[in-house]
N, C-alpha and C positions, 0 to 999 in steps of 0.2 A: 504494500500500500504506500502510495506517495505521501510525503509529508506536506502538510498545508503550509502556506506562507506564514501563518501565525506561529506554527511549530518551528519553522526555520528561524524566524526572528527571535523567538523565545530562546532557542539554543544559542543564537549569536550573542544575545544580551548576557546569557549565563556565562559564556566563554569570556566576554569582555569584562564582566564583573570579577571573574576568577583571576584574570590577568591583572586588573587594577588592585585587587586585594593582595596579590603576590608582590606587586611593585610597592604598595604601601608598607607591607611587612618588611621588605628589604630596606626601604628608606628609613623606617623606624629603627631597624637594627643598626644601620649606619650612624644615625643620630646618637643612639645610645653608645656606640663604639667611640664616636668622636667625643662625647661628654666624658667617657671613662678615660680616654687618652689625655684630655685636658686636665682632669682631676689628678691623674697620675703625675703629669708634668708639674702641676702646682705642688703636690706633695714632695716630689723629688727636689724641687727648688727650695722648698722650706727646710728640708732636711739635708741639703747639700749632697744629694745623690746624683749620679751621672744621669743627665736627662737626654742624652743623645738619642736613645731608642724611642723615648716618649716623643721627642720632637719629630723624629722621622715618621712615626705613626700619626701624629697630629697633622703634619704636612700632607701625608698621604690621604688622610680622611678629608682634610680641607679641599684638596684637589678633586676628590671624587664626589663630594657633597655640594660644594660651591661656596 
């Protein structure tokens, strides 16, 4: 049995929503990672730890998030 236009549109919207949900989850994950990198950098600076790795991670996240 052929799918109706309504079924095709419903499936298309469901796929688009799933994709947007996945993109949103990935963006939230990057934002959390960026916040964590910044917090680690601040803690490292406060306690005179080497912050080279934290700075690298922070720069990487800034370049990928914007």
